[in-house]
N, C-alpha and C positions, 0 to 999 in steps of 0.2 A: 278289285273285283275283276272277274274275267270278262272276256269279250268274245263275240262270235264274229268270225271274219272269213273272208274268202278272197281269192284272186279276182279282181274286177275284170280281168280280161276274158274270163269264161263264166260258166254258170255254176261253179262250185259254191258251197255255202256252209253256213253255220259251223264255225270252228274250223273245219277244214275237211275237204273231201279228198282223202289221200288216195294214191294209186297203188296198185300192187306191183310186184316185181317183173311185170311183163314189158315187152318193148312197146306195145300199143297202149293207147289211152282207153281206160275203161269208162264206158258211158253208163251211168246209173239208170236203172229202170225206174219208172214212176212208182211201181209197187215197192221196190227196194228202198227208194228215198223216203216214201211215206212211212214204211216200217221203221226205218232208222230214226227219223225225227219223232215219230210217235213214241218209240221206245225211250228215246232220250228225255222226252217230256215226262213220261211216266216215271222214269228213274229219278228225275229231278224232284218230282212231287213226293215220292216216298220218304226221303230223309226230312223234307220240310214238315210233312204231316206228322210223322211219328216222332221226329225230333222235337217238334212243338209240344206234343202231348207229354213226352218224357221230361220236357223242361218244366212243366207244371209240377210233376212229382219231384223233380230235382230241387226246385225252389222250396218245397215243403219238407225236404228231407231233414231229419234230425241228426243224421250222421255227418259229422264235420267233413269227412273225407269225400262225401258225395256232393258237397256244395259247389255251385257253379262259379265261374269267373265273371265278375260284374264289369261291364264297360261303362265308364262315366263319360260325361261330356268332354272332359279334358282328353281322355283316351281317344274318343271319337274324332276330336279335332286334330290330334297328332297322327292318327292312323294313316291318312292319305300321304302325309309327308314321309312317314316311316316306310310305307309301301313303295313310294317313288324311289327312295334311297336304296331300298332292297333291290328293286328292279334294275336301277342303273348300276348298282354294284355287281349284280349278276352279269349284266351286259359287259362290263369291263373284265370280269373274271373269264368269261367265255372268249373275249378278244385276246387276253393275255396268256391264259393257261390252256393246257390240252383239254379238249372237250371230253375225251374218254375218261381221264382221271377224275374230272369234276363229276361226271355222271356216275362213276363208280362209287364215289363218296356219297352222292345223293341217293343212290340205290340202297346202300347200307343204312343210311339215315331213315329213309321212308320204309325200309324193311322192318325196322324196329318199331317205328311209329304205327305202321299199318297193322302189325300183329297186336299191339296194345289196343288200338282203336277198334279193331274187329272183335277182339275178346270182350271189350266193354259193350259193344253193340249186341253181341250174342248172349250176354249174361242173363237178361230177363227171360229170354226164350228157353235157355238151359234150365232155369229155375222151374219152368212148367213141365219140362219133359224128363227131368232127372228122376230116375227110379227111387221111390221112397225107401226101398229095402236096402239100398246101397248106403254105406256110411259117408256122411258129408263132413269131413274134418275141417276144422278152422285153423288158419295160419295167419301169421303177422310178420311183415317185413318192416323192421325198424332201424333207421339210421339216425344217430344223434351226434351232436357236436358239444364238446365240453364235458364237464362232470359235476356232480353235486347239484347245488342249487342253480348253477349257471348252465346246466344241461339244456340244450335246445334241440327239438326234434326237426330233422331235415326232411325225412320221409317216414311216414307212418301209414303203411298200406296193409289193410286186412283183406284176406281172400280165403276161399275154401276149395274143396275138391271140384265143385262145379266150375269155378273160375280156371282151375288147372286144365280141365277138359277143354274149355273154350280156348285157352292159350295153346293147347296142342293142336286143335283144329286150325286155328289162325296161323300157326307156324307152318302147317302144310301148305296153306294158301300163299304164305310169304315165300316159301321155297319155290313154289310153282311160278310165282311172279318173277322172282330173281332169275330163275333159270330160263323161262320161256317168254317172259314179258307178254303173256297171253292176255287178250282183251277182257276175258271174263274175270281173271284174277285182278286185273287193273280196276275193273268196275266194283268188285267186292271191296277192295281197299278204298276206292273213291267214295262209295256209298257210306262206308264206315266213317271216314273222315267227315263227310258232310253231315251225317246224323249226329256225330259227337259234337261237331261245331255248333249246330242249331240247339242241341240239348244243353251244352255246358257254357256257351257264351251268352250272357244275359245283358241286354241293354237295360239300364236302370230307369230310363224315362223315354217317352215318345219323342221329346225334344232331342235327346241324345241320339235316338235312331235317325231323326231327320238330319242331324249334323253329320253322322257317319255316312248315311246313304247319299246325302248331298255332296260331301267331300269326295267320295269314291265315284260319284257320277262325273265330276270334273276330271278326276284322275283317269278314269276309263276313257273318256272322250279325248283327253289330251294325248295320252300315250298311244292311242290307236290312230287318231287322225293327225296328230302333230309330229310324230316321229316314227322311226322304224324300230325303236328299241324293243318294244314289247314283242313284235313279230320275230326279231332276231333271237331274243332270249328263248322264246317259246319253241322255236324250231330246234334249238339246241338242248332243250331241257327234257330229260327223261325221268319221269316220276308219275305215280298214280294221282295226279292232280287234276284229272279231268275224267268225265264219263264218256265212253266211246261206244259206238254201235256200227257194225258194218252195213254199208248200203248194198253190198253184193252177197249178203247172207243167203238169199234165195237161190243164187247161182252156185255158190261155193261152199255153203254150209259153215261149220265152225272154223274152217281154215281161211275165211274171208279176210281181206286186208284193206279194203277201201272204206275208210272210216269217216263218219260224221262225229263230231265231238262237242262237248259242252264243259266249260271250265267250272270247277267247284266253287269259285268265287261268285258265279252267277246263281248259285244255289244257297250258299251259306249266308251271304250278305243280306239278301231279301228274306231268307229263312229266319234269321234271328229277330228281324223286325216283325215278321208274321207271328213268331212264337211269343213276342212281347204282347202283341194284341190278343193272343189267346189268354195269357195271364191277366190282361186287363178285363177281358170278358168274364173270367172266373171271379175277379175281384168285385164285379158288379152284382154278383149273386142273383142273377135273373134267370139262370138255367138256360141261357141262350149263348150262342157262340157267333153272334152276328158279325163282329169285326174280324174275327179269325177267318170265317168263311168268305167274307168280302175280300180281304187281302189275299186269300188263297186263290180265289177266282181271278183276282186282278193279276196275280203272278202268271196264271195260265194265259190270260189275255196278253200280257206283256211279252212273254216268251214266244207265243204264237205270232205276235206282231213283228218281233225281231226276225223270225224265220221268213215271214211273208215279205218284209221289206228287202231282205237280202235276195230273195228269189226274184223280186220285181226289178230292183235297180242294179243287181249284179255287183254289189259293192259291200266291202266289209262294214259291219255294224257292231258297235259296242252294245252288248245286251243291256247294260244298266241304263243306257240312254232311254230305253223303253220300260224297263222293270221298275226303276225308281219312281218315275211319275205315277205309274199304275199302282204300285204297292203302297205308296204314301198317299197319293191323291184320292183314291176311292174311299179308303177308311176315314180320312179327314173330312171329306165331303159328307159322308154318311153321318159322322158325329155332329157336324154342323147342322144337318137336316134334323137330327134327333134331339138337338139341344144338349149334347153331352160333350161338346168340344172342350170345355173347361175341365170336366172330369178326366177326359182322356189325357190332357197335357199336364194335369196335376198328379196323375197316377205315378207312384213310386214303386217300381218292381223290386227294389233291393231292401224294402222295409225289414224283411225277416232274414236277410243274408247274414250269416255268422262268419267269424274268422275261420279259416280252414287250413289244413296242412296240405303240402304238395301231394299229388297222387300220380302214380305211374301211368294212368290212362290219360292224363292231361298232355296235350301236345300243342305246339304253336299253331295258331289258326291258319288254315290254308286258304283263307278267304281274301286276303289283300296282299299277298306276296306272290311267290312263284305259282301258286295254284291259280291265281287270277290270270295267268298267262295262257292257260291251256287253249282257249278258243281262238287265240291269234295265230296258232300254228297253221301254216299254210299247207303243209303236207308231210307225211312221214309214213314209213312202212313198219308196222308193229310186228310183222312176221319175221323180220330179221333184225335183232337187237343191234343198235349202233348204226344202222343203215337208214338213210333217208332219201327220199325222192322229192323233188320240188316242182312237179308238173301236175297241178291239180286237175282233176277230171272234169269233163263237161257234164252238166245235168242231162 
C-alpha cells in the first residue's frame, strides 16, 4: 500500500508538497492547501464508491470474460512478501541502471495499461450516450494455442464499436500523458487504475481481507519508518501510480506544479475491502448498505486523520497505519453490536465465481507494488519530465 509522507524538517505533507522550478521556495496558501487535500479526498472516494458498485455487477456477470480476479487467503498472506521483493528489486534496479531508461520502459508499460484501464472504465458510460442510430458492430479477438481437441484459448476478448471509441479517446489521453506528463492526464489514468482495481480484484472472505490489510499494514509501516527504500524508489519512479493536485492552482492555474499527492495503494487496498462489505450487504437481502457506508465513512475518517497527524507532528505517516484500523475496526464492531459477526466472517464472496479467460483490460494490481510508493515521494516537478527537485515547500 502507499503511504503519505513529508520531510519532517518542514511543514510539507501528504505524499509530497513539491516545488516548482523557481529559485525561491513556494509557500502554499491555506486555501490552496485545503483545495488540494479536499480534491485528493474526493478523487479517492470516487473509484472506491463506483468501483464497489461495479464489483457487485461484476460478480453477478454471466460473461466469463467479465469475471473478477479472486484473492484467497493464501494470496493475501503472500502479497506483502511479493510487494516487498518488488519494492527492493526496484530499489536495486534504480541503483544499478540508468534512471532514464527504466522510466522510459515504465512509461511505455503504463501507457498501454492506462489506455486499456481507461477504456474499460469509460465503457458503461459510452453505452448510455452511444447514438442508437449508429451501427454497433461486434468484434472478437481470439488467440489460441495448439490445434484440434488440444486447442487452448489464451485470449478471448469480445468488443464492439463503442469499445473502439473508448479506446480511441483513451489513446489520446495516453499520448497526452507520455508527451506532457500533465497532472490531469496522470489523474485520469490513476482514477482508471484505482476503479478497475476495486471492481476487478475481489477478496473472497472478510478473513482474507483482514490478512491482506494486516500484512500490508506491517509492510507500509516497516518500509516507511524502517528504511529509506520506499522513499528512494518513489522519488525515482515516474508513472501514473498516484493522484496529484496542485496546491498553487489558485495562483498559477493549470500550469501549477506544487503538488500534494496520494498513492493508489491507499485507495485500492481499503477499496477492495469496502467493496467486499458492499457485496456482503447485498447478500443479507435487507435492502440496506450498513456495512458499506460504515466502512466508507471510516475511510474518510482514516484518511482525514492521516492528513491531520502529518500537519500536527510534521512527520511522514504511512496512510494504512490509520486506514486499516478504521476500515476494518468500525465494520467489525458494528457486526459485533448487531450480532452478525458470525455471518460476516462466514460470508464467501466467491460462491458464484466461474473460471474465466484472460482479458485485455486486466492488469497487475497497482495496490501493493510500485503504485504503493507514490506518497513517499518527497518532491518532484511534473512540469518538466525527468526533472526533480528535492526541497519540499513549507506549509
